[in-house]
Structures are given as C-alpha cells and as structure tokens.
Predicted model as a PDB file, atoms N, CA, C, CB and O in Angstrom, pLDDT in the B-factor column:
MODEL        1                                                                  
ATOM      1  N   MET A   1     289.580 176.218  41.679  1.00 48.00           N  
ATOM      2  CA  MET A   1     290.032 177.450  42.475  1.00 48.00           C  
ATOM      3  C   MET A   1     289.500 178.672  41.728  1.00 48.00           C  
ATOM      4  CB  MET A   1     291.679 177.538  42.628  1.00 48.00           C  
ATOM      5  O   MET A   1     289.930 178.860  40.590  1.00 48.00           O  
ATOM      6  N   GLN A   2     288.732 179.407  42.174  1.00 47.00           N  
ATOM      7  CA  GLN A   2     288.294 180.635  41.514  1.00 47.00           C  
ATOM      8  C   GLN A   2     289.444 181.613  41.177  1.00 47.00           C  
ATOM      9  CB  GLN A   2     287.287 181.331  42.394  1.00 47.00           C  
ATOM     10  O   GLN A   2     289.449 182.294  40.152  1.00 47.00           O  
ATOM     11  N   ALA A   3     290.371 181.633  42.072  1.00 58.00           N  
ATOM     12  CA  ALA A   3     291.543 182.600  41.976  1.00 58.00           C  
ATOM     13  C   ALA A   3     292.178 182.597  40.643  1.00 58.00           C  
ATOM     14  CB  ALA A   3     292.617 182.276  43.002  1.00 58.00           C  
ATOM     15  O   ALA A   3     292.527 183.647  40.103  1.00 58.00           O  
ATOM     16  N   ARG A   4     292.334 181.427  40.102  1.00 56.00           N  
ATOM     17  CA  ARG A   4     293.195 181.233  38.817  1.00 56.00           C  
ATOM     18  C   ARG A   4     292.343 181.743  37.641  1.00 56.00           C  
ATOM     19  CB  ARG A   4     293.630 179.620  38.564  1.00 56.00           C  
ATOM     20  O   ARG A   4     292.960 182.089  36.633  1.00 56.00           O  
ATOM     21  N   THR A   5     291.074 181.827  37.644  1.00 58.00           N  
ATOM     22  CA  THR A   5     290.232 182.222  36.553  1.00 58.00           C  
ATOM     23  C   THR A   5     289.733 183.591  36.531  1.00 58.00           C  
ATOM     24  CB  THR A   5     289.158 181.400  36.502  1.00 58.00           C  
ATOM     25  O   THR A   5     289.323 184.125  35.500  1.00 58.00           O  
ATOM     26  N   ASN A   6     289.770 184.177  37.713  1.00 68.00           N  
ATOM     27  CA  ASN A   6     289.226 185.612  37.863  1.00 68.00           C  
ATOM     28  C   ASN A   6     290.254 186.400  38.508  1.00 68.00           C  
ATOM     29  CB  ASN A   6     287.891 185.707  38.710  1.00 68.00           C  
ATOM     30  O   ASN A   6     290.555 186.197  39.684  1.00 68.00           O  
ATOM     31  N   LYS A   7     290.881 187.404  37.706  1.00 69.00           N  
ATOM     32  CA  LYS A   7     291.955 188.216  38.302  1.00 69.00           C  
ATOM     33  C   LYS A   7     291.385 189.183  39.286  1.00 69.00           C  
ATOM     34  CB  LYS A   7     292.744 188.967  37.234  1.00 69.00           C  
ATOM     35  O   LYS A   7     292.165 189.799  40.013  1.00 69.00           O  
ATOM     36  N   ASP A   8     290.007 189.387  39.383  1.00 74.00           N  
ATOM     37  CA  ASP A   8     289.566 190.370  40.334  1.00 74.00           C  
ATOM     38  C   ASP A   8     288.933 189.539  41.652  1.00 74.00           C  
ATOM     39  CB  ASP A   8     288.442 191.389  39.586  1.00 74.00           C  
ATOM     40  O   ASP A   8     288.299 190.146  42.516  1.00 74.00           O  
ATOM     41  N   SER A   9     289.141 188.263  41.712  1.00 84.00           N  
ATOM     42  CA  SER A   9     288.601 187.469  42.808  1.00 84.00           C  
ATOM     43  C   SER A   9     289.393 187.812  44.136  1.00 84.00           C  
ATOM     44  CB  SER A   9     288.700 185.909  42.455  1.00 84.00           C  
ATOM     45  O   SER A   9     290.590 188.097  44.154  1.00 84.00           O  
ATOM     46  N   ASN A  10     288.610 187.750  45.187  1.00 90.00           N  
ATOM     47  CA  ASN A  10     289.407 188.046  46.570  1.00 90.00           C  
ATOM     48  C   ASN A  10     290.338 186.987  46.860  1.00 90.00           C  
ATOM     49  CB  ASN A  10     288.453 188.172  47.851  1.00 90.00           C  
ATOM     50  O   ASN A  10     291.315 187.271  47.552  1.00 90.00           O  
ATOM     51  N   GLN A  11     290.187 185.784  46.431  1.00 88.00           N  
ATOM     52  CA  GLN A  11     291.180 184.705  46.649  1.00 88.00           C  
ATOM     53  C   GLN A  11     292.481 185.060  46.052  1.00 88.00           C  
ATOM     54  CB  GLN A  11     290.711 183.389  46.072  1.00 88.00           C  
ATOM     55  O   GLN A  11     293.504 184.978  46.732  1.00 88.00           O  
ATOM     56  N   ARG A  12     292.509 185.483  44.720  1.00 90.00           N  
ATOM     57  CA  ARG A  12     293.680 185.923  44.072  1.00 90.00           C  
ATOM     58  C   ARG A  12     294.251 187.030  44.688  1.00 90.00           C  
ATOM     59  CB  ARG A  12     293.462 186.211  42.763  1.00 90.00           C  
ATOM     60  O   ARG A  12     295.471 187.083  44.846  1.00 90.00           O  
ATOM     61  N   LYS A  13     293.429 188.015  45.093  1.00 92.00           N  
ATOM     62  CA  LYS A  13     294.048 189.186  45.730  1.00 92.00           C  
ATOM     63  C   LYS A  13     294.744 188.929  47.046  1.00 92.00           C  
ATOM     64  CB  LYS A  13     293.031 190.207  45.948  1.00 92.00           C  
ATOM     65  O   LYS A  13     295.682 189.630  47.425  1.00 92.00           O  
ATOM     66  N   ILE A  14     294.242 187.858  47.768  1.00 93.00           N  
ATOM     67  CA  ILE A  14     294.807 187.453  49.015  1.00 93.00           C  
ATOM     68  C   ILE A  14     296.199 186.842  48.655  1.00 93.00           C  
ATOM     69  CB  ILE A  14     293.846 186.422  49.790  1.00 93.00           C  
ATOM     70  O   ILE A  14     297.227 187.267  49.182  1.00 93.00           O  
ATOM     71  N   LEU A  15     296.194 185.824  47.735  1.00 93.00           N  
ATOM     72  CA  LEU A  15     297.400 185.176  47.251  1.00 93.00           C  
ATOM     73  C   LEU A  15     298.392 186.286  46.833  1.00 93.00           C  
ATOM     74  CB  LEU A  15     297.078 184.194  46.048  1.00 93.00           C  
ATOM     75  O   LEU A  15     299.504 186.291  47.360  1.00 93.00           O  
ATOM     76  N   GLU A  16     298.085 187.157  45.987  1.00 95.00           N  
ATOM     77  CA  GLU A  16     299.006 188.267  45.520  1.00 95.00           C  
ATOM     78  C   GLU A  16     299.547 189.122  46.774  1.00 95.00           C  
ATOM     79  CB  GLU A  16     298.192 189.255  44.468  1.00 95.00           C  
ATOM     80  O   GLU A  16     300.748 189.386  46.827  1.00 95.00           O  
ATOM     81  N   VAL A  17     298.831 189.474  47.596  1.00 96.00           N  
ATOM     82  CA  VAL A  17     299.380 190.177  48.847  1.00 96.00           C  
ATOM     83  C   VAL A  17     300.258 189.299  49.673  1.00 96.00           C  
ATOM     84  CB  VAL A  17     298.239 190.675  49.751  1.00 96.00           C  
ATOM     85  O   VAL A  17     301.288 189.826  50.094  1.00 96.00           O  
ATOM     86  N   ILE A  18     300.035 188.068  49.974  1.00 96.00           N  
ATOM     87  CA  ILE A  18     300.849 187.204  50.708  1.00 96.00           C  
ATOM     88  C   ILE A  18     302.118 186.932  49.966  1.00 96.00           C  
ATOM     89  CB  ILE A  18     300.135 185.966  51.016  1.00 96.00           C  
ATOM     90  O   ILE A  18     303.142 186.817  50.640  1.00 96.00           O  
ATOM     91  N   ILE A  19     302.183 186.818  48.719  1.00 97.00           N  
ATOM     92  CA  ILE A  19     303.371 186.452  48.014  1.00 97.00           C  
ATOM     93  C   ILE A  19     304.217 187.846  47.908  1.00 97.00           C  
ATOM     94  CB  ILE A  19     302.991 185.764  46.524  1.00 97.00           C  
ATOM     95  O   ILE A  19     305.447 187.799  47.895  1.00 97.00           O  
ATOM     96  N   GLU A  20     303.591 188.960  47.840  1.00 97.00           N  
ATOM     97  CA  GLU A  20     304.263 190.329  47.807  1.00 97.00           C  
ATOM     98  C   GLU A  20     304.896 190.609  49.115  1.00 97.00           C  
ATOM     99  CB  GLU A  20     303.252 191.481  47.476  1.00 97.00           C  
ATOM    100  O   GLU A  20     306.018 191.112  49.190  1.00 97.00           O  
ATOM    101  N   MET A  21     304.108 190.253  50.259  1.00 98.00           N  
ATOM    102  CA  MET A  21     304.761 190.473  51.546  1.00 98.00           C  
ATOM    103  C   MET A  21     305.821 189.581  51.812  1.00 98.00           C  
ATOM    104  CB  MET A  21     303.855 190.387  52.608  1.00 98.00           C  
ATOM    105  O   MET A  21     306.810 189.986  52.422  1.00 98.00           O  
ATOM    106  N   ALA A  22     305.728 188.386  51.417  1.00 97.00           N  
ATOM    107  CA  ALA A  22     306.935 187.430  51.710  1.00 97.00           C  
ATOM    108  C   ALA A  22     308.083 187.853  50.826  1.00 97.00           C  
ATOM    109  CB  ALA A  22     306.579 185.838  51.417  1.00 97.00           C  
ATOM    110  O   ALA A  22     309.219 187.710  51.278  1.00 97.00           O  
ATOM    111  N   LYS A  23     307.927 188.337  49.669  1.00 96.00           N  
ATOM    112  CA  LYS A  23     309.039 188.882  48.804  1.00 96.00           C  
ATOM    113  C   LYS A  23     309.691 190.146  49.546  1.00 96.00           C  
ATOM    114  CB  LYS A  23     308.446 189.317  47.300  1.00 96.00           C  
ATOM    115  O   LYS A  23     310.915 190.282  49.550  1.00 96.00           O  
ATOM    116  N   LYS A  24     308.895 191.007  50.132  1.00 97.00           N  
ATOM    117  CA  LYS A  24     309.473 192.181  50.928  1.00 97.00           C  
ATOM    118  C   LYS A  24     310.149 191.780  52.061  1.00 97.00           C  
ATOM    119  CB  LYS A  24     308.475 193.135  51.366  1.00 97.00           C  
ATOM    120  O   LYS A  24     310.902 192.590  52.600  1.00 97.00           O  
ATOM    121  N   MET A  25     310.006 190.610  52.543  1.00 98.00           N  
ATOM    122  CA  MET A  25     310.636 190.082  53.814  1.00 98.00           C  
ATOM    123  C   MET A  25     311.737 189.141  53.319  1.00 98.00           C  
ATOM    124  CB  MET A  25     309.548 189.293  54.810  1.00 98.00           C  
ATOM    125  O   MET A  25     312.272 188.434  54.173  1.00 98.00           O  
ATOM    126  N   ASN A  26     312.140 189.044  52.059  1.00 98.00           N  
ATOM    127  CA  ASN A  26     313.132 188.373  51.479  1.00 98.00           C  
ATOM    128  C   ASN A  26     312.931 186.773  51.771  1.00 98.00           C  
ATOM    129  CB  ASN A  26     314.458 188.958  51.996  1.00 98.00           C  
ATOM    130  O   ASN A  26     313.900 186.070  52.056  1.00 98.00           O  
ATOM    131  N   MET A  27     311.696 186.290  51.685  1.00 98.00           N  
ATOM    132  CA  MET A  27     311.282 184.966  51.943  1.00 98.00           C  
ATOM    133  C   MET A  27     310.981 184.248  50.555  1.00 98.00           C  
ATOM    134  CB  MET A  27     310.028 184.982  52.900  1.00 98.00           C  
ATOM    135  O   MET A  27     310.429 184.820  49.615  1.00 98.00           O  
ATOM    136  N   THR A  28     311.360 183.085  50.543  1.00 97.00           N  
ATOM    137  CA  THR A  28     310.968 182.304  49.282  1.00 97.00           C  
ATOM    138  C   THR A  28     309.581 181.855  49.352  1.00 97.00           C  
ATOM    139  CB  THR A  28     311.857 181.069  49.056  1.00 97.00           C  
ATOM    140  O   THR A  28     309.166 181.500  50.455  1.00 97.00           O  
ATOM    141  N   THR A  29     308.806 181.816  48.350  1.00 96.00           N  
ATOM    142  CA  THR A  29     307.327 181.442  48.386  1.00 96.00           C  
ATOM    143  C   THR A  29     307.179 180.131  47.647  1.00 96.00           C  
ATOM    144  CB  THR A  29     306.379 182.579  47.709  1.00 96.00           C  
ATOM    145  O   THR A  29     307.742 179.870  46.583  1.00 96.00           O  
ATOM    146  N   VAL A  30     306.338 179.304  48.337  1.00 95.00           N  
ATOM    147  CA  VAL A  30     305.980 177.905  47.947  1.00 95.00           C  
ATOM    148  C   VAL A  30     304.454 177.731  47.998  1.00 95.00           C  
ATOM    149  CB  VAL A  30     306.682 176.846  48.906  1.00 95.00           C  
ATOM    150  O   VAL A  30     303.893 177.784  49.092  1.00 95.00           O  
ATOM    151  N   ALA A  31     303.753 177.526  46.870  1.00 94.00           N  
ATOM    152  CA  ALA A  31     302.383 177.262  46.882  1.00 94.00           C  
ATOM    153  C   ALA A  31     302.119 175.721  46.841  1.00 94.00           C  
ATOM    154  CB  ALA A  31     301.730 177.978  45.721  1.00 94.00           C  
ATOM    155  O   ALA A  31     302.696 174.962  46.063  1.00 94.00           O  
ATOM    156  N   GLU A  32     301.260 175.372  47.690  1.00 93.00           N  
ATOM    157  CA  GLU A  32     300.784 173.941  47.800  1.00 93.00           C  
ATOM    158  C   GLU A  32     299.535 173.735  47.133  1.00 93.00           C  
ATOM    159  CB  GLU A  32     300.619 173.504  49.208  1.00 93.00           C  
ATOM    160  O   GLU A  32     298.688 174.628  47.114  1.00 93.00           O  
ATOM    161  N   GLY A  33     299.351 172.595  46.569  1.00 92.00           N  
ATOM    162  CA  GLY A  33     297.961 172.332  45.958  1.00 92.00           C  
ATOM    163  C   GLY A  33     297.927 172.560  44.490  1.00 92.00           C  
ATOM    164  O   GLY A  33     296.806 172.634  43.986  1.00 92.00           O  
ATOM    165  N   ILE A  34     298.957 172.683  43.722  1.00 94.00           N  
ATOM    166  CA  ILE A  34     298.949 172.951  42.385  1.00 94.00           C  
ATOM    167  C   ILE A  34     298.596 171.625  41.685  1.00 94.00           C  
ATOM    168  CB  ILE A  34     300.278 173.549  41.943  1.00 94.00           C  
ATOM    169  O   ILE A  34     299.271 170.598  41.750  1.00 94.00           O  
ATOM    170  N   GLU A  35     297.356 171.802  40.952  1.00 94.00           N  
ATOM    171  CA  GLU A  35     296.725 170.618  40.241  1.00 94.00           C  
ATOM    172  C   GLU A  35     296.498 170.734  38.804  1.00 94.00           C  
ATOM    173  CB  GLU A  35     295.452 170.318  40.813  1.00 94.00           C  
ATOM    174  O   GLU A  35     296.226 169.785  38.068  1.00 94.00           O  
ATOM    175  N   THR A  36     296.628 171.977  38.442  1.00 94.00           N  
ATOM    176  CA  THR A  36     296.404 172.189  36.917  1.00 94.00           C  
ATOM    177  C   THR A  36     297.450 173.154  36.325  1.00 94.00           C  
ATOM    178  CB  THR A  36     294.927 172.793  36.625  1.00 94.00           C  
ATOM    179  O   THR A  36     298.161 173.799  37.095  1.00 94.00           O  
ATOM    180  N   ALA A  37     297.566 173.273  35.063  1.00 94.00           N  
ATOM    181  CA  ALA A  37     298.284 174.121  34.378  1.00 94.00           C  
ATOM    182  C   ALA A  37     297.866 175.671  34.547  1.00 94.00           C  
ATOM    183  CB  ALA A  37     298.214 173.669  33.042  1.00 94.00           C  
ATOM    184  O   ALA A  37     298.693 176.583  34.510  1.00 94.00           O  
ATOM    185  N   ASP A  38     296.592 175.843  34.722  1.00 92.00           N  
ATOM    186  CA  ASP A  38     296.101 177.098  35.089  1.00 92.00           C  
ATOM    187  C   ASP A  38     296.549 177.627  36.340  1.00 92.00           C  
ATOM    188  CB  ASP A  38     294.779 177.071  35.101  1.00 92.00           C  
ATOM    189  O   ASP A  38     296.932 178.794  36.415  1.00 92.00           O  
ATOM    190  N   SER A  39     296.531 176.813  37.390  1.00 91.00           N  
ATOM    191  CA  SER A  39     297.169 177.151  38.762  1.00 91.00           C  
ATOM    192  C   SER A  39     298.545 177.474  38.631  1.00 91.00           C  
ATOM    193  CB  SER A  39     297.072 176.019  39.763  1.00 91.00           C  
ATOM    194  O   SER A  39     298.991 178.455  39.226  1.00 91.00           O  
ATOM    195  N   GLU A  40     299.328 176.702  37.860  1.00 93.00           N  
ATOM    196  CA  GLU A  40     300.690 176.971  37.752  1.00 93.00           C  
ATOM    197  C   GLU A  40     301.024 178.432  37.088  1.00 93.00           C  
ATOM    198  CB  GLU A  40     301.295 175.827  36.943  1.00 93.00           C  
ATOM    199  O   GLU A  40     301.840 179.235  37.541  1.00 93.00           O  
ATOM    200  N   GLN A  41     300.254 178.595  35.969  1.00 93.00           N  
ATOM    201  CA  GLN A  41     300.299 179.916  35.322  1.00 93.00           C  
ATOM    202  C   GLN A  41     300.037 181.033  36.195  1.00 93.00           C  
ATOM    203  CB  GLN A  41     299.374 179.986  34.251  1.00 93.00           C  
ATOM    204  O   GLN A  41     300.752 182.035  36.161  1.00 93.00           O  
ATOM    205  N   MET A  42     298.924 180.906  37.077  1.00 93.00           N  
ATOM    206  CA  MET A  42     298.652 182.032  37.929  1.00 93.00           C  
ATOM    207  C   MET A  42     299.671 182.273  38.897  1.00 93.00           C  
ATOM    208  CB  MET A  42     297.431 181.881  38.597  1.00 93.00           C  
ATOM    209  O   MET A  42     299.863 183.443  39.230  1.00 93.00           O  
ATOM    210  N   LEU A  43     300.390 181.320  39.430  1.00 93.00           N  
ATOM    211  CA  LEU A  43     301.469 181.421  40.340  1.00 93.00           C  
ATOM    212  C   LEU A  43     302.627 182.117  39.807  1.00 93.00           C  
ATOM    213  CB  LEU A  43     301.855 180.154  40.775  1.00 93.00           C  
ATOM    214  O   LEU A  43     303.315 182.854  40.513  1.00 93.00           O  
ATOM    215  N   LYS A  44     302.899 181.860  38.359  1.00 94.00           N  
ATOM    216  CA  LYS A  44     303.987 182.400  37.788  1.00 94.00           C  
ATOM    217  C   LYS A  44     303.617 183.823  37.587  1.00 94.00           C  
ATOM    218  CB  LYS A  44     304.395 181.686  36.553  1.00 94.00           C  
ATOM    219  O   LYS A  44     304.533 184.633  37.736  1.00 94.00           O  
ATOM    220  N   GLU A  45     302.436 184.277  37.274  1.00 94.00           N  
ATOM    221  CA  GLU A  45     302.008 185.569  36.956  1.00 94.00           C  
ATOM    222  C   GLU A  45     302.109 186.412  38.455  1.00 94.00           C  
ATOM    223  CB  GLU A  45     300.425 185.492  36.251  1.00 94.00           C  
ATOM    224  O   GLU A  45     302.274 187.632  38.450  1.00 94.00           O  
ATOM    225  N   LEU A  46     302.009 185.743  39.559  1.00 95.00           N  
ATOM    226  CA  LEU A  46     302.035 186.307  40.816  1.00 95.00           C  
ATOM    227  C   LEU A  46     303.578 186.287  41.375  1.00 95.00           C  
ATOM    228  CB  LEU A  46     301.016 185.517  41.734  1.00 95.00           C  
ATOM    229  O   LEU A  46     303.845 186.765  42.478  1.00 95.00           O  
ATOM    230  N   SER A  47     304.466 185.758  40.615  1.00 95.00           N  
ATOM    231  CA  SER A  47     305.871 185.616  40.955  1.00 95.00           C  
ATOM    232  C   SER A  47     306.064 184.725  42.183  1.00 95.00           C  
ATOM    233  CB  SER A  47     306.489 186.985  41.198  1.00 95.00           C  
ATOM    234  O   SER A  47     306.964 184.990  42.979  1.00 95.00           O  
ATOM    235  N   CYS A  48     305.290 183.725  42.357  1.00 97.00           N  
ATOM    236  CA  CYS A  48     305.618 182.627  43.361  1.00 97.00           C  
ATOM    237  C   CYS A  48     306.837 181.935  42.943  1.00 97.00           C  
ATOM    238  CB  CYS A  48     304.472 181.584  43.510  1.00 97.00           C  
ATOM    239  O   CYS A  48     307.055 181.652  41.765  1.00 97.00           O  
ATOM    240  N   ASP A  49     307.599 181.674  43.867  1.00 97.00           N  
ATOM    241  CA  ASP A  49     308.896 180.948  43.634  1.00 97.00           C  
ATOM    242  C   ASP A  49     308.755 179.587  43.254  1.00 97.00           C  
ATOM    243  CB  ASP A  49     309.733 180.965  44.795  1.00 97.00           C  
ATOM    244  O   ASP A  49     309.312 179.182  42.234  1.00 97.00           O  
ATOM    245  N   TYR A  50     307.987 178.752  44.055  1.00 95.00           N  
ATOM    246  CA  TYR A  50     307.887 177.316  43.677  1.00 95.00           C  
ATOM    247  C   TYR A  50     306.391 176.866  44.018  1.00 95.00           C  
ATOM    248  CB  TYR A  50     309.024 176.395  44.503  1.00 95.00           C  
ATOM    249  O   TYR A  50     305.662 177.471  44.803  1.00 95.00           O  
ATOM    250  N   GLY A  51     306.059 175.767  43.343  1.00 94.00           N  
ATOM    251  CA  GLY A  51     304.755 175.199  43.667  1.00 94.00           C  
ATOM    252  C   GLY A  51     304.918 173.595  43.875  1.00 94.00           C  
ATOM    253  O   GLY A  51     305.915 172.974  43.505  1.00 94.00           O  
ATOM    254  N   GLN A  52     303.916 173.079  44.452  1.00 93.00           N  
ATOM    255  CA  GLN A  52     303.975 171.608  44.666  1.00 93.00           C  
ATOM    256  C   GLN A  52     302.576 171.184  44.727  1.00 93.00           C  
ATOM    257  CB  GLN A  52     304.764 171.178  45.969  1.00 93.00           C  
ATOM    258  O   GLN A  52     301.678 171.892  45.181  1.00 93.00           O  
ATOM    259  N   GLY A  53     302.405 169.885  44.206  1.00 94.00           N  
ATOM    260  CA  GLY A  53     301.106 169.364  44.095  1.00 94.00           C  
ATOM    261  C   GLY A  53     301.121 168.266  42.999  1.00 94.00           C  
ATOM    262  O   GLY A  53     302.118 167.932  42.359  1.00 94.00           O  
ATOM    263  N   TYR A  54     299.819 167.733  42.868  1.00 94.00           N  
ATOM    264  CA  TYR A  54     299.510 166.589  41.829  1.00 94.00           C  
ATOM    265  C   TYR A  54     300.001 167.022  40.418  1.00 94.00           C  
ATOM    266  CB  TYR A  54     297.867 166.257  41.751  1.00 94.00           C  
ATOM    267  O   TYR A  54     300.461 166.190  39.636  1.00 94.00           O  
ATOM    268  N   TYR A  55     299.900 168.279  40.123  1.00 94.00           N  
ATOM    269  CA  TYR A  55     300.288 168.629  38.773  1.00 94.00           C  
ATOM    270  C   TYR A  55     301.706 168.296  38.359  1.00 94.00           C  
ATOM    271  CB  TYR A  55     300.088 170.031  38.594  1.00 94.00           C  
ATOM    272  O   TYR A  55     302.023 168.112  37.183  1.00 94.00           O  
ATOM    273  N   TYR A  56     302.545 168.229  39.383  1.00 91.00           N  
ATOM    274  CA  TYR A  56     303.969 167.861  39.217  1.00 91.00           C  
ATOM    275  C   TYR A  56     304.230 166.355  39.462  1.00 91.00           C  
ATOM    276  CB  TYR A  56     304.835 168.696  40.185  1.00 91.00           C  
ATOM    277  O   TYR A  56     304.973 165.712  38.720  1.00 91.00           O  
ATOM    278  N   SER A  57     303.616 165.833  40.491  1.00 90.00           N  
ATOM    279  CA  SER A  57     303.861 164.460  40.863  1.00 90.00           C  
ATOM    280  C   SER A  57     302.913 164.054  41.936  1.00 90.00           C  
ATOM    281  CB  SER A  57     305.283 164.259  41.310  1.00 90.00           C  
ATOM    282  O   SER A  57     302.614 164.870  42.808  1.00 90.00           O  
ATOM    283  N   LYS A  58     302.421 162.854  41.933  1.00 92.00           N  
ATOM    284  CA  LYS A  58     301.723 162.315  43.079  1.00 92.00           C  
ATOM    285  C   LYS A  58     302.666 162.059  44.210  1.00 92.00           C  
ATOM    286  CB  LYS A  58     301.003 161.057  42.718  1.00 92.00           C  
ATOM    287  O   LYS A  58     303.880 161.989  44.022  1.00 92.00           O  
ATOM    288  N   PRO A  59     302.053 161.905  45.511  1.00 92.00           N  
ATOM    289  CA  PRO A  59     303.068 161.768  46.517  1.00 92.00           C  
ATOM    290  C   PRO A  59     303.884 160.363  46.304  1.00 92.00           C  
ATOM    291  CB  PRO A  59     302.362 161.846  47.971  1.00 92.00           C  
ATOM    292  O   PRO A  59     303.329 159.341  45.899  1.00 92.00           O  
ATOM    293  N   ILE A  60     305.174 160.443  46.607  1.00 94.00           N  
ATOM    294  CA  ILE A  60     305.984 159.273  46.352  1.00 94.00           C  
ATOM    295  C   ILE A  60     306.934 159.101  47.626  1.00 94.00           C  
ATOM    296  CB  ILE A  60     306.825 159.444  44.951  1.00 94.00           C  
ATOM    297  O   ILE A  60     307.162 160.056  48.368  1.00 94.00           O  
ATOM    298  N   PRO A  61     307.453 157.885  47.831  1.00 95.00           N  
ATOM    299  CA  PRO A  61     308.333 157.665  48.942  1.00 95.00           C  
ATOM    300  C   PRO A  61     309.559 158.486  48.743  1.00 95.00           C  
ATOM    301  CB  PRO A  61     308.676 156.200  49.102  1.00 95.00           C  
ATOM    302  O   PRO A  61     309.903 158.951  47.656  1.00 95.00           O  
ATOM    303  N   VAL A  62     310.246 158.644  49.960  1.00 94.00           N  
ATOM    304  CA  VAL A  62     311.440 159.433  49.927  1.00 94.00           C  
ATOM    305  C   VAL A  62     312.523 158.868  49.090  1.00 94.00           C  
ATOM    306  CB  VAL A  62     311.928 159.627  51.252  1.00 94.00           C  
ATOM    307  O   VAL A  62     313.194 159.636  48.400  1.00 94.00           O  
ATOM    308  N   ALA A  63     312.744 157.653  49.088  1.00 94.00           N  
ATOM    309  CA  ALA A  63     313.749 156.943  48.207  1.00 94.00           C  
ATOM    310  C   ALA A  63     313.434 157.233  46.824  1.00 94.00           C  
ATOM    311  CB  ALA A  63     313.770 155.410  48.414  1.00 94.00           C  
ATOM    312  O   ALA A  63     314.360 157.639  46.122  1.00 94.00           O  
ATOM    313  N   GLU A  64     312.264 157.092  46.303  1.00 93.00           N  
ATOM    314  CA  GLU A  64     311.941 157.458  45.052  1.00 93.00           C  
ATOM    315  C   GLU A  64     312.120 158.796  44.582  1.00 93.00           C  
ATOM    316  CB  GLU A  64     310.786 157.161  44.885  1.00 93.00           C  
ATOM    317  O   GLU A  64     312.488 159.053  43.436  1.00 93.00           O  
ATOM    318  N   PHE A  65     311.822 159.784  45.593  1.00 88.00           N  
ATOM    319  CA  PHE A  65     312.087 161.136  45.408  1.00 88.00           C  
ATOM    320  C   PHE A  65     313.509 161.403  45.162  1.00 88.00           C  
ATOM    321  CB  PHE A  65     311.633 161.876  46.516  1.00 88.00           C  
ATOM    322  O   PHE A  65     313.875 162.086  44.206  1.00 88.00           O  
ATOM    323  N   LYS A  66     314.304 160.885  45.993  1.00 91.00           N  
ATOM    324  CA  LYS A  66     315.815 161.076  45.891  1.00 91.00           C  
ATOM    325  C   LYS A  66     316.334 160.557  44.578  1.00 91.00           C  
ATOM    326  CB  LYS A  66     316.570 160.340  47.059  1.00 91.00           C  
ATOM    327  O   LYS A  66     317.130 161.244  43.938  1.00 91.00           O  
ATOM    328  N   GLU A  67     315.939 159.408  44.146  1.00 91.00           N  
ATOM    329  CA  GLU A  67     316.303 158.713  42.974  1.00 91.00           C  
ATOM    330  C   GLU A  67     315.861 159.684  41.802  1.00 91.00           C  
ATOM    331  CB  GLU A  67     315.610 157.243  42.916  1.00 91.00           C  
ATOM    332  O   GLU A  67     316.662 159.994  40.920  1.00 91.00           O  
ATOM    333  N   LYS A  68     314.621 160.129  41.823  1.00 87.00           N  
ATOM    334  CA  LYS A  68     314.128 160.764  40.609  1.00 87.00           C  
ATOM    335  C   LYS A  68     314.585 162.267  40.623  1.00 87.00           C  
ATOM    336  CB  LYS A  68     312.533 160.631  40.513  1.00 87.00           C  
ATOM    337  O   LYS A  68     314.811 162.777  39.526  1.00 87.00           O  
ATOM    338  N   PHE A  69     314.729 162.958  41.652  1.00 83.00           N  
ATOM    339  CA  PHE A  69     314.886 164.290  41.628  1.00 83.00           C  
ATOM    340  C   PHE A  69     316.194 164.802  42.183  1.00 83.00           C  
ATOM    341  CB  PHE A  69     313.831 164.840  42.282  1.00 83.00           C  
ATOM    342  O   PHE A  69     316.531 165.947  41.881  1.00 83.00           O  
ATOM    343  N   LEU A  70     316.970 164.062  42.970  1.00 88.00           N  
ATOM    344  CA  LEU A  70     318.086 164.487  43.541  1.00 88.00           C  
ATOM    345  C   LEU A  70     319.318 163.585  43.056  1.00 88.00           C  
ATOM    346  CB  LEU A  70     317.873 164.491  45.020  1.00 88.00           C  
ATOM    347  O   LEU A  70     320.430 163.774  43.550  1.00 88.00           O  
ATOM    348  N   SER A  71     319.114 162.637  42.119  1.00 80.00           N  
ATOM    349  CA  SER A  71     320.337 161.940  41.742  1.00 80.00           C  
ATOM    350  C   SER A  71     321.224 162.772  40.698  1.00 80.00           C  
ATOM    351  CB  SER A  71     319.944 160.544  41.138  1.00 80.00           C  
ATOM    352  O   SER A  71     320.731 163.614  39.948  1.00 80.00           O  
ATOM    353  N   GLU A  72     322.479 162.473  40.729  1.00 73.00           N  
ATOM    354  CA  GLU A  72     323.471 163.215  39.826  1.00 73.00           C  
ATOM    355  C   GLU A  72     323.209 162.837  38.264  1.00 73.00           C  
ATOM    356  CB  GLU A  72     325.050 162.799  40.264  1.00 73.00           C  
ATOM    357  O   GLU A  72     323.747 163.464  37.351  1.00 73.00           O  
ATOM    358  N   ASN A  73     322.393 161.829  38.075  1.00 64.00           N  
ATOM    359  CA  ASN A  73     322.260 161.218  36.800  1.00 64.00           C  
ATOM    360  C   ASN A  73     321.236 161.862  35.960  1.00 64.00           C  
ATOM    361  CB  ASN A  73     321.961 159.828  36.946  1.00 64.00           C  
ATOM    362  O   ASN A  73     320.923 161.321  34.899  1.00 64.00           O  
ATOM    363  N   GLN A  74     320.706 162.919  36.315  1.00 55.00           N  
ATOM    364  CA  GLN A  74     319.547 163.522  35.746  1.00 55.00           C  
ATOM    365  C   GLN A  74     319.916 164.102  34.420  1.00 55.00           C  
ATOM    366  CB  GLN A  74     318.962 164.568  36.661  1.00 55.00           C  
ATOM    367  O   GLN A  74     319.067 164.678  33.740  1.00 55.00           O  
TER     368      GLN A  74                                                      
ENDMDL                                                                          
END                                                                             
C-alpha cells in the first residue's frame, strides 16, 4: 500500500479525510486489511480507532474468537 510509505500520496490523503470526516460525525473508525506494522503505524498517525486484518490474526471460527478474545480469563 503506497499510502503507508508516502505521506503525500493521494491514497493516504483520502484515508486521512475519511477518518477526519468520521470523527467530526462522532463515528468510530475501523480500517480493514491491516497486514503490516507499517500499516498499523500509519493508522495510528491518522487517529483511526481500530484496525483488523492478518497483522492481528488470520480468520478464525466464531467459537475460537470468543474463547480467545472475549473470555473473562484473559
């Protein structure tokens, strides 16, 4: 993704404006497709609330998700 490596790229500018617009509308932002630490860092720089993608976890069944992320034994 060119957006994460070039702060002047059009892709990054579009992401920045979308996140900014969502914030002004009091919406929580979630970016999909996070696959690298660079992508995660860029979203932090843009103040995106959440990210999801292979960087965090491969797709898993609902039961495994609940056990891994929603159990009280964490």
